[in-house]
N, C-alpha and C positions, 0 to 999 in steps of 0.2 A: 358768937357763931351759933349758940342755941336759939337765940331769939331770931336771927336771920333765917335759920332752917324752919322754924316754926312758922314765920311770915311766909315763906315761899310755899309751904305745903298747905296752910289752911286759908290763906286770903284768896279771894277770887282773882282769876287771871285778868279780868279787865281792870280792877282796882290797883292790883300790883303792877300792871304795865303803865298805867297813868301815874302812879306814884313815882315809879323809877324815872319816868320821862321828866317829870317836874324836878326831880332830885338832881338829874343831870344838868338840867338847865340852870338850877342855882349853883351848882358845882362849877360850870362852865363860866359863870357871871364872875365868880371870885377867882378862879384858877387862871392865872396869866398867860399860860403855855397853850401853844397849839401842837397837836400831834398829827401825823400823817403815816398811814400804813401801807407798805408796799408788800402785796402778797406775792408768793413765789409762782402760783397759777392762777390765771384769769380766765374769764370767758365760760361759755357753755361747755367746751371741749377739754376745759382745764389746761390749756397750753401754757407752758413755762413763759413768764412775763419778761419781756426784753429789758424793761426798766429795772426789774428785780436783779437780773443777771448783770446790767451795767453797774448798779449800786454795789453787787457783791465785789465786783473786780475793782471798783473804785476804792471801796473799804479795805481791800486786801493790801492796797499799797499805802494808804494813809493811816490805817489803824494798827498795823502789825507792830508798830513801836509803842503803842500805848496800851492795847489790850493785855491783860494778865493771862488770859486763856486763849489760846489759838489752836487752829486746826491747819493742817498741811495737806497740800495737794500738788501732785506730780504732773507736769505738762511738758509739751515739746519733746516727744520721745525719751521721757525719764530723764531729761538733761536739766529741767529746771523746776525749782521748788517754790510754789506759791502759798504764802501764809495769809489766813484770814481769820477774823474774829469767831470764837466759838459761840454756840448757842447760849442765850441768856446773859450776854456780855454787852456792856456799853462802853462807848468811846466818845470822845468830844472832838469837834472839828470846828475850824474858824474860817470865816469868809467875809473879807472886808471889813474885819473889825468885829464881826458878830459871831458870838459863840452859840453853838448848838450841839445837839447830842444824837448819836446813832445808837440803837439798840437792837439786838437780834433775838428772835425766839422762834418758837414752833409750836403748833398745835397737833396734838396726838389723837388719832381717832381709831377706835379698835371696833371690829365687826366680826361676826361669826359666819363662816361659809357653811355650804352644804354638807362638807366632809367633816364638820365640827372642829376645824382647825381656825384658831383665832388669827385675824389679819389685822396688822398695825399699819396705818397710813399717817405719814408725817407730812404736814404743810408747814413750811418755813415762811417767815415774814421779817422785814426790817421796819423799825419805827423811828420816824424823825421828830424831834421835839425842839421848839424854839419859841421864843417869846413873841407873843402877838404883835408887838410893835413893829417887827421886822418881817411881818407876812409878805409883802410885795417883794422885797428883796430875796426872800429864801424861795418862794414859790416859783418866781421868774427866774432871774439870772443864776441863782446858786443851783437850783435842779437841773437847768440846762447844762451849768458847767460840770456837774456830776455825771449826768449821762454821757455827755461828749468825752470827758476823760475816761469814763468806764469802758466806753467802746473802744476808744484808741488803745487802752491797755489790753483789753480782750483780744484785739486783733494782733498785738505783738506777742502775747502769751501763748495764743491758741495753737493747737496741732492742726496744721493745714490738711485739707482732705481733698481727694479726687472723686468726684460724683459720677456715677453713670445711671442712665435710666433704663428701667425694665417696664416698658408700658408707660403708666402715669406715676411711677414711684421711682424715687432716687435711692441708690445703694451707694455706699462709699468705702474707701480704703485710704490708709494714710498716704499723703503725697510726699515722696521723698526723692523726687528727680533732680540730680545734681547739676543740671545745666544752669549756667549763668551767662551774661554778656561777656564776662572776661574769657569763657571758654568757647564762646560762639564764633565760628569762622565766617566773617562778612566784611564788607568794605568798612574801614573805620569811620568814614564820614557818615554812611548811612546808619551804622550801628549808634553814633552819637546823636544823630537826628531822632531816632526812635527812642532812646533813653531820655532824651531831653522832652520828647513829646508825652511819654508816659508820666514822668514826673510832673510835668505841667498839668496834666489831667488829673492826677491824684491830690492836687493842691488848688484845684479850680472850683471849689464849692460855691463860693459867692458869685463867681462869673456865671455859672450855669444858673443860679437862682436868679441872678439879675437879668438874664436874657429870656428867662421862663422856659428853659429846656430841661429835659430829663438828664441827670448826670451820667451820662454813658458815652462810650467811644467804641467804633467799630473798626476792625482791621480785616482784610481779605489776604489770605496767603495762598499762593498759587504756584504750583510746580509739580513735576513727576515725583513718585515716591522716593524717599531717600535723600531729598534735597535740604531736609532740616526744618520742615514746618513744625513738627511736633516739638523739636528741640527749642525752637523760637518761641513757643507758647509757654514751655517750662520755664525758660529764662525770663519771660515776661512776668509770669506769677511768682518767681522766686524774687524779682526785683521789687515788686509792689507787695509781696507777702499776702497774695490773694489765694482763694480756694479755686478750684476748676470744677466746672460742670460740663461733662462731654455728653452732649445731646445727640442722640441717635434718632433722627426724624423717621425713619423707616419703621421704628418700634412704636410710634405714636399713631393712634387710630384715627383721631379727628382733632378738630380745633380746641374742643373742651379739654382734652388730656393735655395738649400742649400749654395752653393757658394755665392750667393747674400746674405744669411743671415749672413754668416761668415764674409764677407766683411764689413757689417754695424755694427758689433760689435766694441765697442770702446776699446781702451787701458785701463789698470787698471781694468780689469774685469775677472769673473769667468764664463766659459761656461759649463753649466751643460747638460749632456745628460741623460735624465731619462730612466730607464729601457733599458740600452744598450743591455742586453741579449735577449730581446724581439724584437730588431731591427736589428739584424744580417742578416736576410734573406730579408731585405727590397728590395735590389737591385733585388734580383731573382723573388720577387713577382712583381715589376715593369715590368720587362722583360716579365714575363708571362703575365701580363695584356696588355701589347702592342701586344703581339702574338695574345691573344684572340680577341682584338679589330681589328686586321688585318684580321683574318679569318672570323669576322663578327657574332661570337656567344660567349657566356659566359659559363664557366664550374663551377658547383658547388663545393665550397670548404667545406671540413668537418669542422664544428666548433670544436674550442678548448673546453675542458671541464673546468668547474670551478677550478679544481685541477691544470690543467696546467697553467691556466691563473695566478693564485696565486703563483705557483713555479716560473713563468717567471719573475714577476716584483720584482727582487731582487737586482738589481745593478744600480749604478750610475757612470757615467765617467765624471770627472772634467778636464777642462783645464785652467790653469792660464795664461792670457794674459797680458804681460806688455805694 
């Protein structure tokens, strides 16, 4: 340790950097294992990595019986306990007869603020280690298997949410609507048809990929208030275990904000556009508003009568996004 400290302090940076690079090459030539690191946050904005989240969920199911040190997390309205491996713990996994190892860790960064309070930032990561002769098997089929299983487990364990937009931002509450197709009052044949269609859609990944179309499905629910449109949406979400995004178009200023909202919706979700028949002329209204601002004056608009407002609020448009 003393020699290494003296080396880092007194050797020039260029010489030290070149020596470390060649040392790593020699070590990699002798060392038979490959190591892949999956960081918790990626990108310039340091957004949470979807791959890290899927791996964390996958390891919570496969490593809980092997790891000696575990950490617990409560999900689904405090009704389910999920165990996962603690920091600096290593567990083994096996795929098609090939053994590999997962290790968890974290980097701790400390910084000083203007108020002289010390701020600690922790960034976690997972490291995958395997023999180099199994490189193609692990990087391809195995990692795809881990991500797919992790996403599926995350959907089953997650606490579903109901999102609403305020301008170009989503806010959410816990979705706890009790409606199901068993409690839904409608014609049995039509109910069975809808259930079969929803289940077929949720299992049609290969079909949509084969025909080259986005994995989405649309429904139009039409009827006067109180006929069960919202209850139908809740029953569909409960059947598929999807989140709900309630999109209010009148709160969106332009197409840029709308595009931003749609991009931020997650997979396994139902996007609901309320009162779609009242929003058909929004584009024309926005263009008219821009023209009025450009001319420098406003024009009075004739208010709608209560009857017209009531007649307009009768339709909901749904998009199922896998």
